[in-house]
Structures are given as C-alpha cells and as structure tokens.
C-alpha positions as CSV (number, residue, x, y, z in Angstrom):
1,M,38.6,-34.7,3.0
2,T,36.6,-36.2,5.9
3,P,35.2,-33.5,8.2
4,S,36.2,-33.7,11.8
5,R,35.0,-30.5,13.4
6,P,31.4,-30.8,14.9
7,L,28.8,-28.8,13.1
8,G,27.3,-25.7,14.8
9,F,23.9,-26.5,16.2
10,P,21.9,-24.5,13.7
11,E,23.6,-26.2,10.7
12,F,23.4,-29.6,12.4
13,V,19.6,-29.2,12.9
14,A,19.2,-27.9,9.3
15,L,21.1,-30.9,7.9
16,L,19.1,-33.4,10.0
17,A,15.9,-31.7,8.9
18,M,16.8,-32.0,5.2
19,L,17.7,-35.7,5.6
20,F,14.4,-36.3,7.4
21,A,12.6,-34.3,4.7
22,T,13.6,-36.9,2.1
23,I,10.5,-38.7,3.3
24,A,8.2,-35.7,3.5
25,Y,9.2,-34.4,0.1
26,S,8.9,-37.8,-1.5
27,I,5.3,-38.0,-0.2
28,D,4.0,-34.4,-0.3
29,A,5.4,-33.4,-3.7
30,M,3.4,-36.3,-5.1
31,L,0.0,-35.2,-3.7
32,P,-0.9,-32.9,-6.5
33,A,0.0,-35.7,-9.0
34,L,-2.3,-38.4,-7.6
35,V,-5.4,-37.2,-9.5
36,V,-3.4,-36.9,-12.7
37,I,-1.7,-40.3,-12.2
38,A,-5.1,-41.8,-11.7
39,E,-6.3,-40.4,-15.0
40,D,-3.2,-41.6,-16.8
41,L,-2.6,-45.0,-15.3
42,A,-5.7,-46.1,-13.4
43,P,-8.8,-44.4,-14.9
44,D,-11.1,-47.3,-14.0
45,A,-10.0,-47.5,-10.3
46,V,-9.0,-44.0,-9.2
47,N,-8.6,-45.0,-5.5
48,R,-5.6,-47.2,-6.5
49,A,-3.6,-44.0,-7.1
50,Q,-3.5,-43.7,-3.3
51,L,-1.1,-46.6,-3.4
52,V,1.6,-44.3,-4.9
53,I,1.8,-43.0,-1.3
54,T,1.3,-46.3,0.7
55,S,3.7,-48.3,-1.5
56,F,6.5,-45.8,-0.8
57,V,5.6,-46.0,2.9
58,L,5.7,-49.8,2.8
59,G,9.1,-49.8,1.2
60,M,10.2,-47.3,3.9
61,G,9.0,-49.6,6.6
62,L,10.8,-52.7,5.2
63,G,14.0,-50.8,4.6
64,T,14.0,-49.3,8.0
65,L,14.5,-52.7,9.6
66,F,17.9,-53.2,7.8
67,W,19.6,-49.8,7.6
68,G,19.9,-49.2,11.3
69,P,21.8,-52.5,12.1
70,I,24.0,-51.9,9.1
71,S,24.9,-48.5,10.3
72,D,25.8,-49.9,13.7
73,S,28.5,-52.0,11.8
74,F,29.6,-49.7,9.0
75,G,28.9,-46.2,10.3
76,R,26.1,-43.7,9.8
77,K,27.2,-41.6,6.8
78,S,28.1,-44.2,4.3
79,V,24.8,-46.1,4.9
80,I,22.8,-42.9,4.4
81,V,24.5,-42.1,1.1
82,F,24.1,-45.7,-0.1
83,G,20.4,-45.5,0.7
84,I,20.1,-42.1,-1.1
85,A,21.6,-43.7,-4.2
86,I,19.0,-46.5,-4.2
87,Y,16.3,-43.8,-3.7
88,A,17.5,-41.7,-6.7
89,G,17.8,-44.8,-9.0
90,A,14.3,-45.9,-8.2
91,A,13.0,-42.3,-8.9
92,L,14.5,-42.6,-12.4
93,V,12.6,-45.8,-13.0
94,A,9.4,-44.3,-11.7
95,A,9.8,-41.3,-14.0
96,R,9.6,-43.7,-17.0
97,A,6.9,-46.0,-15.8
98,E,4.1,-46.8,-18.3
99,T,1.9,-48.8,-16.0
100,L,0.7,-48.3,-12.4
101,E,2.2,-51.6,-11.4
102,V,5.7,-50.5,-12.5
103,L,5.3,-47.2,-10.8
104,L,4.2,-48.8,-7.6
105,A,7.2,-51.2,-7.7
106,A,9.6,-48.3,-8.2
107,R,8.0,-46.4,-5.4
108,L,8.4,-49.5,-3.1
109,V,12.2,-49.5,-3.9
110,Q,12.4,-45.8,-3.6
111,G,10.9,-46.2,-0.1
112,L,13.5,-48.8,0.7
113,G,16.3,-46.3,-0.1
114,A,14.6,-43.4,1.6
115,A,14.5,-45.4,4.8
116,A,18.2,-45.0,5.3
117,P,18.3,-41.2,5.9
118,R,15.1,-41.6,8.0
119,V,16.3,-44.2,10.5
120,V,20.0,-43.5,10.5
121,T,19.5,-39.8,11.1
122,L,17.5,-40.8,14.2
123,A,20.5,-42.9,15.3
124,I,22.8,-39.9,14.8
125,V,20.6,-37.9,17.1
126,R,20.7,-40.7,19.7
127,D,24.5,-40.9,19.3
128,L,24.8,-37.4,20.6
129,Y,21.7,-36.8,22.8
130,E,19.3,-38.8,25.1
131,G,16.0,-38.4,27.0
132,R,14.3,-35.0,27.0
133,R,17.3,-33.4,25.4
134,M,16.8,-35.7,22.4
135,A,13.1,-34.9,22.4
136,R,14.0,-31.2,22.3
137,V,16.4,-31.6,19.4
138,M,13.8,-33.7,17.5
139,S,11.2,-31.0,18.1
140,I,13.4,-28.4,16.7
141,V,14.3,-30.6,13.7
142,M,10.6,-31.3,13.1
143,T,9.9,-27.6,13.2
144,V,12.4,-26.9,10.5
145,F,11.4,-30.1,8.6
146,I,7.8,-28.9,8.5
147,I,8.7,-26.3,5.9
148,V,9.1,-29.1,3.4
149,P,5.5,-30.4,3.7
150,A,4.4,-26.8,3.5
151,I,6.1,-26.1,0.2
152,A,6.4,-29.5,-1.4
153,P,2.9,-29.7,-2.8
154,S,3.4,-26.3,-4.4
155,I,6.7,-27.4,-5.9
156,G,5.1,-30.6,-7.2
157,A,2.2,-28.6,-8.7
158,A,4.6,-26.2,-10.3
159,I,6.6,-29.0,-11.8
160,I,3.5,-30.7,-13.2
161,W,2.3,-27.4,-14.6
162,V,5.6,-26.7,-16.4
163,W,6.3,-30.3,-17.4
164,D,4.2,-33.3,-16.2
165,W,3.9,-35.6,-13.2
166,R,6.9,-37.6,-14.3
167,A,9.2,-34.7,-13.8
168,V,8.5,-34.7,-10.1
169,F,10.6,-37.9,-9.9
170,W,13.5,-36.0,-11.4
171,S,13.2,-33.5,-8.6
172,F,13.7,-36.4,-6.1
173,V,17.0,-37.1,-7.7
174,V,18.2,-33.5,-7.3
175,F,17.0,-33.5,-3.7
176,G,18.9,-36.7,-2.9
177,L,22.1,-35.3,-4.5
178,L,21.9,-32.1,-2.5
179,S,21.3,-33.8,0.9
180,G,23.8,-36.5,0.4
181,S,26.5,-34.1,-0.7
182,W,25.9,-31.8,2.3
183,L,26.2,-34.8,4.7
184,M,29.4,-36.1,3.2
185,L,31.1,-32.7,3.0
186,R,30.1,-31.2,6.4
187,Q,29.0,-33.8,9.0
188,P,31.6,-35.8,11.0
189,E,30.9,-39.5,11.6
190,T,29.1,-39.9,14.9
191,H,29.6,-43.7,15.2
192,P,33.4,-44.2,14.9
193,P,35.1,-47.6,14.1
194,E,35.9,-48.3,17.8
195,R,32.2,-48.3,18.7
196,R,31.0,-50.5,15.8
197,Q,29.9,-54.0,16.2
198,P,30.0,-56.9,13.7
199,L,26.9,-57.6,11.7
200,R,26.2,-61.0,13.2
201,A,22.8,-62.7,13.2
202,A,23.1,-63.8,16.9
203,R,23.8,-60.2,18.1
204,L,21.0,-58.8,15.9
205,W,18.5,-61.4,17.2
206,A,19.4,-60.7,20.8
207,A,19.0,-57.0,20.3
208,L,15.7,-57.5,18.4
209,V,14.4,-59.6,21.3
210,E,15.5,-56.9,23.8
211,V,13.5,-54.3,21.9
212,V,10.3,-56.2,21.4
213,T,10.2,-57.6,24.9
214,M,10.3,-54.2,26.6
215,P,6.6,-53.2,27.3
216,R,7.3,-49.5,27.5
217,V,8.9,-49.6,24.1
218,M,6.3,-51.7,22.3
219,I,3.4,-49.7,23.8
220,T,5.0,-46.6,22.5
221,V,5.6,-48.2,19.1
222,A,1.9,-49.1,18.9
223,A,0.9,-45.5,19.6
224,L,3.4,-44.3,17.1
225,S,1.9,-46.7,14.5
226,L,-1.5,-45.3,15.1
227,G,-0.2,-41.7,14.8
228,F,1.6,-42.4,11.5
229,G,-1.3,-44.4,10.2
230,Q,-3.8,-41.5,10.6
231,M,-1.2,-39.1,9.1
232,F,-0.7,-41.3,6.0
233,L,-4.5,-41.6,5.7
234,F,-4.7,-37.8,5.6
235,L,-2.0,-37.5,3.0
236,S,-3.4,-40.2,0.7
237,T,-7.1,-39.1,0.8
238,A,-6.8,-35.3,1.2
239,P,-6.2,-34.6,-2.6
240,Q,-9.4,-36.5,-3.4
241,I,-11.4,-34.7,-0.7
242,F,-10.2,-31.3,-1.9
243,T,-11.1,-32.3,-5.5
244,D,-14.4,-34.3,-5.1
245,V,-16.0,-32.8,-2.0
246,F,-14.9,-29.1,-2.1
247,D,-13.8,-28.6,-5.8
248,R,-10.5,-27.1,-4.8
249,Q,-8.0,-29.2,-6.7
250,A,-6.1,-26.2,-8.2
251,S,-5.7,-24.5,-4.8
252,F,-4.9,-27.6,-2.8
253,P,-1.1,-27.0,-2.6
254,F,-1.8,-23.6,-1.0
255,W,-4.3,-24.8,1.6
256,F,-2.0,-27.7,2.4
257,A,0.9,-25.3,2.9
258,G,-1.2,-23.4,5.4
259,V,-2.0,-26.6,7.3
260,A,1.7,-27.6,7.4
261,L,2.9,-24.2,8.6
262,I,0.3,-24.2,11.4
263,A,1.4,-27.7,12.3
264,G,5.0,-26.5,12.5
265,L,4.1,-24.1,15.4
266,S,3.4,-27.2,17.5
267,G,7.0,-28.3,17.2
268,I,8.1,-24.9,18.6
269,L,5.6,-25.3,21.4
270,N,6.8,-28.9,22.1
271,A,10.4,-27.8,22.3
272,A,9.5,-25.1,24.8
273,L,7.4,-27.4,27.0
274,V,9.0,-30.9,26.8
275,M,11.7,-30.2,29.3
276,R,9.1,-29.1,31.9
277,L,6.1,-31.3,31.2
278,G,7.7,-34.5,29.8
279,M,7.2,-36.5,26.6
280,R,4.5,-38.8,27.7
281,R,2.1,-36.1,29.0
282,L,2.4,-34.0,25.9
283,A,1.8,-37.0,23.5
284,T,-1.1,-38.2,25.6
285,T,-2.8,-34.8,25.6
286,A,-2.3,-34.5,21.8
287,F,-4.0,-37.8,21.1
288,A,-6.9,-36.9,23.3
289,A,-7.3,-33.6,21.5
290,Q,-7.1,-35.2,18.1
291,S,-9.9,-37.6,19.0
292,V,-12.1,-34.9,20.4
293,V,-11.9,-32.6,17.4
294,S,-12.6,-35.5,15.1
295,V,-15.8,-36.4,16.9
296,L,-16.8,-32.8,16.9
297,F,-16.3,-32.5,13.1
298,L,-18.3,-35.7,12.5
299,A,-21.1,-34.3,14.7
300,Q,-21.2,-31.1,12.7
301,W,-21.0,-33.0,9.4
302,F,-24.1,-35.1,10.2
303,L,-26.1,-32.9,12.4
304,L,-25.4,-29.4,11.1
305,P,-24.3,-29.5,7.5
306,L,-23.0,-26.2,6.3
307,P,-23.3,-24.6,2.8
308,E,-20.2,-23.7,0.9
309,P,-17.7,-22.1,1.5
310,W,-18.4,-22.6,5.2
311,G,-18.3,-26.4,5.1
312,F,-14.8,-26.2,3.5
313,F,-13.6,-23.7,6.1
314,V,-14.7,-26.0,8.9
315,F,-12.8,-28.9,7.3
316,F,-9.7,-26.8,6.8
317,A,-9.9,-25.7,10.5
318,Y,-10.2,-29.4,11.5
319,M,-7.1,-30.3,9.4
320,C,-5.1,-27.5,11.1
321,A,-6.2,-28.7,14.5
322,A,-5.4,-32.3,13.8
323,F,-2.1,-31.7,12.2
324,F,-1.1,-29.3,15.0
325,M,-1.1,-32.2,17.3
326,V,1.5,-34.1,15.1
327,G,4.2,-31.9,16.5
328,L,3.3,-33.0,20.0
329,T,3.5,-36.7,19.2
330,F,6.1,-38.0,16.8
331,G,9.2,-36.4,18.3
332,N,8.2,-37.3,21.8
333,L,7.2,-40.9,21.0
334,N,10.4,-41.6,19.1
335,A,12.4,-40.2,22.1
336,L,10.3,-42.3,24.5
337,A,10.9,-45.5,22.6
338,M,14.6,-44.9,22.1
339,E,15.3,-43.8,25.7
340,P,16.4,-47.2,27.2
341,L,18.1,-48.3,24.0
342,G,21.2,-46.1,23.5
343,H,23.5,-49.1,23.5
344,I,21.9,-50.4,20.4
345,A,20.7,-47.1,18.9
346,G,21.0,-48.1,15.2
347,L,19.1,-51.4,15.6
348,A,16.6,-49.9,18.0
349,A,15.8,-47.1,15.6
350,A,15.5,-49.7,12.8
351,V,13.0,-51.9,14.7
352,I,11.0,-49.0,16.1
353,G,10.8,-47.3,12.7
354,S,10.0,-50.5,10.8
355,L,7.3,-51.7,13.1
356,S,5.6,-48.3,13.4
357,T,5.8,-47.7,9.6
358,L,4.5,-51.2,8.7
359,G,1.8,-50.8,11.3
360,A,0.8,-47.5,9.8
361,V,0.5,-49.0,6.3
362,L,-1.8,-51.7,7.6
363,I,-3.9,-49.0,9.1
364,A,-3.8,-46.4,6.3
365,A,-4.1,-48.5,3.2
366,P,-7.4,-50.3,3.9
367,M,-8.9,-47.2,5.5
368,G,-8.0,-45.1,2.4
369,Q,-9.8,-47.6,0.1
370,L,-13.0,-46.9,2.1
371,Y,-13.1,-43.4,0.7
372,D,-16.6,-42.8,-0.7
373,G,-16.6,-39.2,-1.8
374,S,-16.9,-37.6,1.7
375,P,-14.5,-36.9,4.5
376,V,-16.3,-39.3,6.9
377,S,-14.0,-42.3,6.5
378,L,-10.9,-40.1,7.0
379,V,-12.2,-38.3,10.1
380,G,-13.7,-41.4,11.5
381,G,-10.4,-43.2,11.1
382,V,-8.5,-40.4,12.8
383,A,-10.9,-40.5,15.7
384,V,-10.5,-44.2,16.2
385,C,-6.7,-44.1,15.9
386,S,-6.3,-41.2,18.3
387,A,-8.6,-42.7,20.9
388,V,-6.8,-46.1,20.9
389,A,-3.4,-44.3,21.0
390,Y,-4.6,-42.2,23.9
391,L,-5.5,-45.3,25.8
392,L,-2.2,-46.9,25.1
393,M,-0.3,-43.8,26.4
394,R,-2.5,-43.8,29.5
395,S,-1.5,-47.4,30.1
396,L,2.1,-46.5,30.4
397,R,1.3,-45.0,33.8
398,D,0.4,-48.5,35.1
399,L,3.8,-50.0,34.3
400,P,6.0,-51.0,37.2
401,E,8.3,-48.2,38.6
402,T,11.3,-49.7,37.0
403,A,9.7,-49.3,33.6
404,A,8.2,-45.9,34.2
405,V,8.2,-43.5,31.3
406,P,9.4,-39.9,31.8
C-alpha cells in the first residue's frame, strides 16, 4: 500500500537523515579499513588506498548529475530505491574484489548509486520547504545525520575485528535495505504525477543553462566545492595521520567519534541562529574561523612543537574546531544555492550536487597524495580552501540587489 498521510516532523527528519547518511556511512565506516586495504591490495603505494574514498566521491558526483532530473520526471521515491539497488549491488562486487583496481571500480559504481538518496532527498526537502525554513530543516537533519559519522568508524572497526574489511561492504547492503524499506513503507511521494515534466534534452539543457548562468548560485557552488574538498581531504588522510604521526590507529574510531559529536553541536547552533542571522553570514563566518584556526595550528607546529601527548591533543582540538564549522556551512550553502530554483528543484539539486562534488574530488584527491607523514599538507589545504571560500562568500555582498543573497 502506498502511504498517503504525511510523516510527523520527527520521523520525517529521521528518515531524511538516514537517507543522507548513506553517503556518510559509506565513507566513514571505511576509514578504519584504509590501512588494512593498503597492506592487502597496495603494499607498495599505500597512499593509493585513499582512492577508496575519492573514487566513491567521484561516482557520487557523476551520479548526482542524473538522478535529480530523472526524479523530476519519475518521482522521488522510485528513483531513490533504484539508486540504493545499484549501491548495494556494487557493494557486493567490492566485497569480493581481489585487486585495488576492481575495488576502486566497484566503489565508483557504488557512489553512482548512493548519489540518488543524496540528491533526491535534497529535492524532497525543497518540495516541502524553501529559504531559511529549508536551511533550518537541513540543519536539524544534519544534526541527526552527524550521529552516523560519529559511530560509523567504530562499527567499521568492530566488523573488521570480528571478520575482515570485506565484511564492511556487506553492512552497506544491510544499510541500504533498511533505508529503502523505510522510505517505501512510510514516506508519501512529494512530487506527484501532475507536477512531473518529461525527460527531454531541450528542457534539461535550458534548466542547466539557467543554473550555471546565475552568479549567486555558481559562487555558492564554488564555496560548497571548497568546503566539501577540505572535508574529503580530512577523511582520506586522517587515518594515516593518526597511525603514522600519533600512533593511535587502534583508538582512531573513538577519537573520530568525539570529533563528529562535537561537530553535531554546530548543526543545533545553526538551526537556532539561521532564522535570525541568515545563511550567508553564518557560512562566511564559519569559513573565516576555519582558515584562522588552520593558520594557528601551522604556526604552533613549526614554531612551538609539542611533545606527546600534547601534540596529539592540540591536533585533536584543531579537528574539533574545524569540523564544528561544517555544521555552519553545508546546510546553509545548499539552501542558498537552491533558493531561486524551486521550479526545477530536482535538476537544480543534481547540478549543484554534481558540480560541488566533482570540484571537491579535484581538490581532495591531489592534495591527499601530497601527504608526507605529517599533518602539514592537510592543515595547509584546509587553510587555503577556507580562505578562498571566505572570499567567495564575501563577494556575494557585491552582487546587484536583484541577486542579493539572504
């Protein structure tokens, strides 16, 4: 039976958070496995194991471009479920991979499938909300969603300890089945047949041109790319830093959980402040703060090196501060970019998600390969990305009044 009664707000937020968490769980549960995968499949080039993360993100960026327009024509729910099926099938292939190349190819396809719940869920929110109300909903969703990054590395580590790294991919299948079933059984369709538009090349091209020729949207997308890029850089290099620099491989999941939980508090703060202060101001302030704390850490690292364990505690505090700013950027930037595009929400979410994700891969992948056994390349990359994003957000103030950003 197709559900028709709208979900209560708490269940709606929880469902959206779980669908969004497909991405987070697929990335963060793999973090404890990267060192082991490097030993098994890339012992002569351990940095290549980082590509397990970035290949998934690349697939997600490519898939994001298609799922949104398809959902505009065929509805939100069926597209999400189809994407989850691709995601789960690719996870089964990855679980049996005998070479790093096969594993990376499977992760690419897995990212293609995972893009469906990511981008179409955003379109669902835009179907029902707009402007600062949408930013508020996204902040609450991100706060719930942050629980997954907090516990995913611990789940991944436990699975590896009981079985091996391949079993983590079986957990992705279970996760997909649970989220897809919940969606189908409980959530009504938010894009009914009478609002759907045919999947025609001319219409898609016209909508694409509309998105990419709006300065406020593209500046926001560029800032979002830099924000995602530095986050993916964190995720792909943090396991190596914890292992090589601070000799804390075994306890990494617990430290990462602490970082994620602290970051989740920023989503609560953003939900409380966004209606009063606005999306642009909060995101701009967050990027400025990320750049400042990164420069301060680099100054300490070079000018006042600390013995252990104090050096590690300073790095951990830096990670907490940097990740805290995430909750003040992503939800706000997505809402800013989507604000003028409600009439093409699915395609807009697709273009925005695809461009920002592909841009993030182009930033994170080469920066990650610069890792040299110290946190300098990571923190320096974050400092540069945040500073450029800050300047982009400041430039929004100079747009004509008709393009002003709230």
